[in-house]
N, C-alpha and C positions, 0 to 999 in steps of 0.2 A: 324421625320416626320412619321415614321412607326407607332408610338404610336397614333398619331392623326388620322391616317387612320383607326385604329382599333376602336377608340372611336366613330368616325363619324357614322357608321351604327347603333350603340346602341343609340346615341343621336337622330338620325333620327327616330328610332322606338318610342322613348319616346315622341318626338314632335308630331308624327303622332297620338299617342294615346290621347293626350290632348283634341282635339275637341270631341272625343267620350265620354270621361269622363265628360267634361263640359256639354254635353247634358243631363246627368243625373241630374245635378243641385244640389245645396245644399238644405237641408231640409228647408222648410219655417217655421221660428219660429214665424212669425206674424199671421199665420193662426189660426182661432178659432178652439178649439177642437170640435170634432164631436162624435156622438154616435159610429161611425165606430171605433174610437180609443179605446173604452171600450167594444167592442163586445166580447162575449165568442168565443173561438176558433171554427172554422168551423169543422164539422164532415162530414163523407161520406153521412149521412142521409140528410143533409141540401140541397143536390143537387137533392133529389127525389121530386116528385110532392107533397107529403104529409108532407114535412118538416115543422117543427115549425118555427115561426118567430124568428129572432135574438133577443137576450135579452141583456140588459145593466145592469151594476151593479147599484143598488139603491143608491142614495146619500141622507143621512139624512140632514134635515135642522136644527135639534136641536143642540145646542152648549153649551159649558161651558164657563163662563166668567173668564178671567185671572185677575191678580191684577191691570191691567191698564184699566179694564172694556171693554176689547176687546173680542168679542165672538170668540171661536176657536172650530174646529172639530178635534178630535184625536190629542190633544196636546202631545208632547213628555215629557212635564214636567207640574206638577200642584203644585203651591205654596199654601200651606195650611194656612200659617201665613204671610199675605202680609206686615205687619208692619216691621218685621225683617227677613223674609225668614228663620226662625228657623226650620220650618217643611216643607219639600219638598218631593214630589214623582216624581222621574225622571226615565229615561230609560223606559218610558211607551211603552208597546206593546199592542195594542187594538185587542181583539178577535172579538168583534162586536161593531157596533155603529148604532143604529136605532133611530127612532123618540120616542120610549118609554123607551129606556135605552141603556147603554153602559157598556161593560165589558172588563177589561184588567188587566195587571200585570205590576208592576214596583218596584222600590227600594225606600222605605221611608228613608229619611235621616233627623236626628234631633240632636240638641245639647242636651247633658245630663244635662246642666245647673248646673254643680257642679265643682268648687265653684261658678261660675257665668256663664251665657249664652255666654258672649262675649269670654271668654278664655277657655271654656270647650271643650273637644273633642266631635266629632260627632259620632253617631252610625247609621249604615245602616242595613236594613233588608228587605227581599222581602214581598210585600203585593199584595193582590188581590184588585181591585178597581171596584166598581159599581156606575155608575151615574144613577139617576132616578128622578122621579117626575117632568117631564118637565112642565113649565108654560111659555106661550108666547114665545115658541121656545128656552127656556133656561133650562138646568137641574138645579134643586134646591137642590138636596141631593146627597152627596157623602158618600158611605160606604166603609171603608177600613178594610181589614182583614189580619193581619199578618199571615204568615204560621204557622198553629197550634195554632193561637190565637183567641181572641174574636173580633167580628166585632165592629167597632166604626162608628156611624152614625154622619155625620157633615152637617150642612146647608151650601149651597154655596151662598155667598152674590150675589145679582143681582145688 
């Protein structure tokens, strides 16, 4: 009985706190995102009368098309040979993505195709990637440059 008496005040305190916590409510996952969510952090100056207006991060509408003809922004992987996925650039990290071009880095992975492509080992190496020449909202050119190597310009099928 003594043990139950010691637990009862603790349980009462927990039960008393539940309505206060419930008033906070869960985050609404169905609410539409607003510019408030992407505002730059406030500074002391923003509270002065001459403070600049809050800014939002620009979002580019230009995309790259994947092998399924689905337009994507900042993909983590680019398959360069859609028929067999022999050449892939994955682990993409984008430094910039604008309406005129995109720049990033990733790891190119490809089969050495010796003795044949199906059973050959793969080799991977870091590459810089540039997307350019947008037409009708889609990038049409990919330039990949291996570290210390020569740039290779490839058309991006639309």
